[in-house]
C-alpha positions in Angstrom: 183.5 133.0 107.7 180.6 130.6 107.7 181.9 129.2 111.0 182.1 132.6 112.6 178.5 133.5 111.5 177.2 130.1 112.8 179.0 130.6 116.1 177.7 134.1 116.4 174.1 133.0 115.7 174.4 130.3 118.3 175.7 132.8 120.9 172.9 135.2 120.1 170.3 132.4 120.4 171.6 131.3 123.8 171.6 134.9 125.0 168.1 135.4 123.7 166.9 132.3 125.5 168.3 133.5 128.8 166.8 136.9 128.4 163.4 135.4 127.5 163.7 133.0 130.5 164.4 135.9 132.8 161.5 138.0 131.5 159.1 135.0 132.0 160.1 134.5 135.6 159.9 138.2 136.5 157.0 138.7 138.9 154.0 140.4 137.4 153.0 143.5 139.3 149.5 143.4 140.8 147.3 145.9 139.1 145.5 148.4 141.3 141.9 147.7 142.1 139.3 149.3 139.8 137.6 150.6 142.9 138.9 150.8 146.5 137.3 148.1 148.6 135.2 149.0 151.5 136.8 149.0 155.0 135.0 147.8 158.0 134.3 150.5 160.6 134.2 147.8 163.4 137.1 146.2 165.2 135.7 142.8 164.3 133.1 142.2 161.6 131.4 139.8 159.3 131.6 140.8 155.7 129.1 140.0 153.0 127.7 141.1 149.7 124.3 142.8 149.6 121.7 143.6 146.9 119.5 146.6 147.2 115.8 145.9 146.8 112.6 147.8 147.1 111.0 147.7 150.6 109.0 144.5 150.9 111.0 143.1 147.9 110.6 143.7 144.2 107.3 142.5 142.7 107.4 140.9 139.3 104.1 141.6 137.4 102.8 139.4 134.5 99.6 139.0 132.6 97.0 136.5 133.9 96.4 135.2 130.4 98.3 135.2 127.1 97.5 137.9 124.6 98.6 141.0 122.7 99.3 144.1 124.7 96.7 146.8 123.8 97.7 149.5 126.2 100.5 150.3 128.6 99.3 152.8 131.2 102.6 153.5 133.0 106.3 154.1 132.3 109.5 153.5 134.2 109.7 155.8 137.2 106.0 156.4 137.7 104.5 156.2 141.1 101.3 154.0 141.2 98.7 153.4 143.9 97.1 150.1 144.7 94.5 149.2 142.1 95.9 151.5 139.4 96.0 149.9 135.9 99.4 149.0 134.7 98.7 147.4 131.3 95.9 145.8 129.3 96.0 142.8 127.0 93.6 142.1 124.1 90.0 142.4 125.4 87.7 142.6 122.4 86.3 139.1 122.8 85.8 139.6 126.5 84.1 143.0 125.9 81.8 141.4 123.4 80.9 138.6 125.8 80.0 141.2 128.5 77.7 143.0 126.1 76.1 139.7 125.1 75.5 138.8 128.7 74.0 142.2 129.5 71.4 141.7 126.6 70.6 138.3 127.9 69.8 139.8 131.3 67.3 142.1 129.7 65.6 139.0 128.1 65.5 137.2 131.4 64.1 140.2 133.2 61.3 140.4 130.7 60.6 136.7 131.0 60.4 137.1 134.8 57.9 139.9 134.4 55.7 137.9 132.0 55.9 134.8 134.3 55.0 136.9 137.3 52.0 138.4 135.5 50.8 134.9 134.4 51.2 133.5 137.9 49.2 136.3 139.5 46.4 135.8 136.9 46.3 132.0 137.5 46.4 132.6 141.3 43.4 135.0 141.0 41.5 132.5 138.8 42.3 129.6 141.2 41.0 131.7 144.2 37.8 132.6 142.4 37.2 129.0 141.4 37.7 127.9 145.0 35.1 130.5 146.2 32.6 129.4 143.6 33.1 125.8 144.5 32.0 126.5 148.1 28.6 127.6 146.7 28.5 124.7 144.2 28.5 127.2 141.3 31.2 125.3 139.4 32.4 121.7 139.3 35.2 120.2 141.2 37.0 119.5 138.0 37.1 123.3 137.2 38.7 124.0 140.6 41.3 121.3 140.2 42.1 122.6 136.7 42.5 126.1 138.0 44.8 124.9 140.8 46.9 122.9 138.3 47.3 126.0 136.0 48.3 128.1 139.0 51.0 125.5 140.0 52.3 125.4 136.4 52.5 129.2 136.3 54.3 129.3 139.7 56.9 126.8 138.4 57.4 128.8 135.2 57.9 131.9 137.4 60.5 130.1 139.5 62.2 128.9 136.4 62.3 132.4 135.0 63.9 133.7 138.2 66.5 130.9 138.1 67.3 131.8 134.5 67.8 135.5 135.6 70.1 134.5 138.4 72.1 132.2 136.1 72.3 135.1 133.6 73.7 137.4 136.3 76.3 134.8 137.3 77.4 134.5 133.6 77.6 138.2 133.3 79.8 138.4 136.5 82.0 135.6 135.0 82.3 137.5 131.7 83.1 140.8 133.6 85.7 139.0 135.6 87.3 137.7 132.4 87.3 141.3 131.0 88.8 142.6 134.3 91.6 140.0 134.0 92.8 141.6 130.8 93.7 144.7 132.8 96.6 144.1 135.2 96.6 146.4 138.2 99.1 147.4 140.8 98.9 145.1 143.9 100.2 147.9 146.2 101.5 151.4 146.3 104.9 151.3 144.5 107.2 152.7 141.9 107.5 151.2 138.4 111.1 150.0 138.3 111.1 148.3 134.9 108.8 147.9 131.9 109.5 145.0 129.6 106.5 145.1 127.3 105.2 147.5 124.7 101.9 148.0 122.9 101.4 145.4 120.2 103.8 142.8 121.7 102.6 139.4 122.7 102.8 138.7 126.4 102.2 135.6 128.4 102.2 134.4 132.0 105.6 133.3 133.4 107.4 135.5 130.8 111.1 135.4 131.8 111.8 138.5 133.8 108.2 139.5 134.0 106.2 142.1 132.0 106.9 144.7 134.7 108.8 145.1 138.0 107.5 147.4 140.7 108.5 148.1 144.2 108.1 150.6 147.0 111.3 152.7 147.1 110.3 155.3 149.7 112.6 153.2 151.8 115.1 150.5 150.7 115.8 146.9 151.7 119.2 145.2 151.5 119.4 141.4 151.1 122.8 140.2 152.5 124.4 136.8 151.7 126.5 135.6 154.7 128.6 132.4 154.3 127.1 129.5 156.2 130.3 129.2 158.2 129.4 132.6 159.8 125.7 131.7 160.3 126.0 131.0 164.0 127.7 134.4 164.5 124.8 136.5 163.3 123.0 138.6 165.8 119.9 140.8 165.2 121.3 143.3 167.8 124.6 143.8 165.9 125.2 147.1 164.1 125.6 146.9 160.3 126.6 149.4 157.6 126.7 149.2 153.8 128.9 150.8 151.3 128.1 151.2 147.6 130.5 149.5 145.3 133.4 151.8 144.6 132.5 154.3 147.3 134.1 153.8 150.7 133.5 157.3 152.1 129.7 157.2 152.5 128.5 154.5 155.0 124.8 153.7 154.9 123.4 152.7 158.4 121.3 149.6 158.3 118.4 148.5 160.5 117.8 144.8 161.1 114.6 143.5 159.6 114.7 139.7 159.7 116.7 136.6 159.0 115.6 134.1 156.3 115.8 130.9 158.3 116.5 128.7 155.2 120.2 128.4 154.2 120.3 128.4 150.4 122.9 127.6 147.7 125.0 130.6 146.8 124.1 132.3 143.6 126.3 134.1 141.0 126.5 137.9 141.0 123.8 138.1 138.4 121.4 136.4 140.8 120.2 134.1 138.1 122.4 130.9 138.1 123.9 129.0 141.1 127.7 129.0 141.3 129.3 125.6 140.6 130.7 125.4 144.2 129.4 123.7 147.3 128.7 127.0 149.1 125.5 127.9 150.9 124.6 131.2 152.4 122.3 132.7 155.0 120.3 135.6 153.9 119.7 138.6 156.2 117.4 141.5 155.4 118.1 145.0 156.5 116.2 148.3 155.8 117.6 151.8 155.3 116.4 155.3 154.4 117.2 156.5 151.0 120.6 158.3 151.2 121.2 161.8 149.9 123.2 160.4 147.0 121.8 158.1 144.3 121.3 154.5 145.3 119.4 152.2 143.0 117.4 149.1 143.3 119.5 146.2 142.1 122.8 147.8 143.0 125.4 145.7 144.9 126.8 146.9 148.2 129.5 145.8 150.6 128.1 144.9 154.0 129.9 144.8 157.4 128.2 143.4 160.5 129.7 144.0 163.9 131.1 140.9 165.5 132.1 140.3 169.1 134.9 138.2 170.6 134.9 136.4 173.9 136.6 139.3 175.7 134.2 141.9 174.3 130.8 142.7 175.6 128.2 141.3 173.2 124.6 142.5 172.9 121.9 140.5 174.6 121.0 137.4 172.7 124.1 137.5 170.6 125.3 134.2 169.1 128.7 135.6 168.0 131.8 133.7 168.9 135.4 135.0 168.3 136.6 134.4 164.8 139.3 131.8 164.4 
């Protein structure tokens, strides 16, 4: 009985092994894509990945000096004009300095007025002593003394004027320091991201910036083209974009410029370089905002028309037939 059970267990083990081996070698079906990839509308094309940016690129805003945030004047989605305040850092010490400098200006102006009055009096005395000296009414010593006192008064008046000008310069310096606590929009733009809040500590070179703004009345697409295709790029070639996961709505692109520096390829996050020896050429296109939502920072699939040797190519094209 034991032999029969042992033999049966061995047979079952061998059968299980063969079944497991067959399952392991069975081909795994390829899962369907999460989103249908975009299809090129051109007979020949160069493909690339693009990133949507604000027109003229996104602008990262940060404070000029470190400090606590006193006031945030805008929120995400606001439209700002050039010079509009965005946020303000701690400004109490700068405000106090401005007030102090203004009071100094008042003191300096009073000193100038006194020095001017004294100078005029000494000049009048020196003139009278000079006239009396002509008629020998007074001594030469009196005339020399009057001239000396007038010269001293003139020097004191010049010094008072210099102190006033120095005070004005210090006031302008203090006002500039106060103005630096308020960060203003460098151009007409939309507020794309706000990374600070009132009461937080902010400093220059903060990772990601305190704010990101950009002009989204039109959009810009930055395309990475593999360096092997760099010589095939032509400004005259047509180009279209498709949002990731949407192959039914092509977005016509207008050529803007080519960045002439080939750079290392970056990861999809745009933050860290990939650990591969790949370099890309960046091409910038512009486009109107489509009727459907398209957001800054969104990735798009790009197709650029290519031309073979037997095809008519646009003037100045550097395309060659793909191998």
